[in-house]
C-alpha positions as CSV (number, residue, x, y, z in Angstrom):
1,M,113.9,84.3,64.3
2,V,111.9,87.3,65.4
3,A,108.9,85.1,66.3
4,M,111.0,83.1,68.7
5,L,111.8,86.1,70.8
6,P,108.3,86.5,72.3
7,L,108.1,82.8,73.1
8,A,111.5,82.8,74.8
9,F,110.5,85.9,76.8
10,F,107.2,84.3,77.8
11,A,109.0,81.1,78.9
12,Q,111.5,83.1,80.9
13,T,108.8,85.1,82.6
14,A,106.8,82.0,83.4
15,S,109.9,80.4,84.9
16,F,110.5,83.5,87.0
17,A,106.9,83.6,88.3
18,A,107.2,79.9,89.2
19,D,110.4,80.5,91.1
20,L,108.7,83.3,93.1
21,Q,105.8,81.0,93.9
22,A,108.2,78.3,95.0
23,E,110.0,80.8,97.3
24,G,106.6,81.9,98.6
25,R,105.6,78.3,99.4
26,I,108.9,77.9,101.3
27,Q,108.3,81.1,103.3
28,L,104.7,80.0,104.1
29,S,105.8,76.5,105.3
30,Q,108.3,78.3,107.6
31,G,105.6,80.4,109.0
32,D,106.8,83.7,107.5
33,N,103.4,84.6,106.1
34,A,104.3,88.3,105.4
35,E,107.3,87.3,103.3
36,A,105.3,84.6,101.5
37,S,102.6,87.2,100.7
38,K,105.2,89.4,99.1
39,K,106.6,86.6,97.0
40,F,103.1,85.6,95.8
41,A,102.3,89.2,95.1
42,E,105.5,89.5,93.0
43,A,104.5,86.3,91.1
44,A,101.1,87.8,90.4
45,K,102.7,91.0,89.1
46,V,104.8,88.9,86.7
47,N,101.7,87.0,85.5
48,P,98.6,88.9,86.7
49,F,96.1,86.4,85.3
50,D,97.5,83.4,87.0
51,P,94.8,82.1,89.4
52,S,97.4,80.0,91.3
53,A,99.5,83.0,92.2
54,I,96.4,84.9,93.4
55,N,95.1,81.8,95.3
56,N,98.5,81.5,97.0
57,Q,98.4,85.2,97.9
58,A,95.0,84.7,99.5
59,V,96.3,81.8,101.6
60,A,99.2,84.0,102.9
61,V,96.9,87.0,103.5
62,A,94.4,84.8,105.4
63,A,97.3,83.4,107.5
64,Q,98.0,87.0,108.5
65,G,94.4,87.4,109.6
66,D,93.1,89.6,106.7
67,Y,90.1,87.4,105.8
68,E,88.3,90.1,103.9
69,K,91.2,90.6,101.5
70,A,91.8,86.8,101.3
71,L,88.1,86.3,100.3
72,A,88.3,89.0,97.6
73,L,91.5,87.5,96.2
74,L,90.0,84.0,96.2
75,E,86.9,85.3,94.3
76,R,89.3,86.8,91.7
77,A,91.3,83.6,91.4
78,V,88.1,81.6,90.8
79,R,87.0,84.1,88.1
80,L,90.4,83.7,86.4
81,G,90.4,79.9,86.8
82,P,86.8,78.6,87.2
83,G,87.9,75.1,86.3
84,R,90.4,74.9,89.1
85,A,88.6,72.7,91.7
86,D,91.3,73.4,94.4
87,I,90.7,77.1,94.2
88,V,87.0,76.7,94.1
89,V,87.2,74.6,97.3
90,N,89.4,77.2,98.9
91,L,86.8,79.9,98.2
92,Q,83.9,77.8,99.5
93,E,85.8,77.0,102.7
94,M,86.7,80.7,103.2
95,R,83.1,81.7,102.6
96,R,81.9,79.2,105.2
97,W,84.6,80.2,107.7
98,V,83.8,83.9,107.2
99,A,80.0,83.3,107.6
100,R,80.6,81.5,110.9
101,N,83.5,83.5,112.4
102,A,83.4,87.0,110.8
103,P,79.8,87.9,110.0
104,Q,80.8,91.6,109.6
105,I,82.6,90.6,106.4
106,K,80.1,90.7,103.5
107,V,80.3,87.5,101.5
108,S,79.3,88.0,97.9
109,E,79.4,86.1,94.6
110,K,81.0,89.0,92.8
111,S,83.3,91.7,94.0
112,N,85.2,94.6,92.7
113,P,88.9,94.3,91.9
114,V,91.1,94.0,95.0
115,M,93.0,97.2,95.5
116,N,96.3,97.9,97.3
117,V,97.1,94.3,98.2
118,Y,100.4,94.2,96.2
119,P,103.5,95.9,97.6
120,D,103.9,98.5,94.8
121,S,100.7,98.7,92.9
122,D,97.2,97.4,92.4
123,I,96.3,94.3,90.4
124,P,95.3,94.8,86.8
125,P,91.7,95.5,85.9
126,E,89.3,92.7,85.0
127,P,89.8,91.2,81.6
128,P,87.7,92.6,78.7
129,P,84.2,91.0,78.3
130,L,85.4,88.9,75.4
131,W,87.7,87.0,77.6
132,K,84.9,86.0,80.0
133,K,82.7,82.9,79.5
């Protein structure tokens, strides 16, 4: 019975994060980018290694005009989910857009962790080397 508790907790946490993302998508569709950004940030705090939550956060941040932060978030999302073609495409499109429209933003293949983008704290550090491919 003790082994079931962590699984139940994980399922409940994942469900909560999914609800936050759903709320964020609703806010984004209604044009409330700031509130959407907050919801996606909360979802990423619940599950900090979910590339989808970080990708969605990047979309909301870009919609608010902070392209540098959006680019950094997308780079992190791709590192967390390199097999996610939709996130890779978002990153490629953001890099192209930045190169054409905001040349003052440095486009790089690898960046430091994004700091101070979440309402109450920073995102967690990069995973240990053994987690990386």
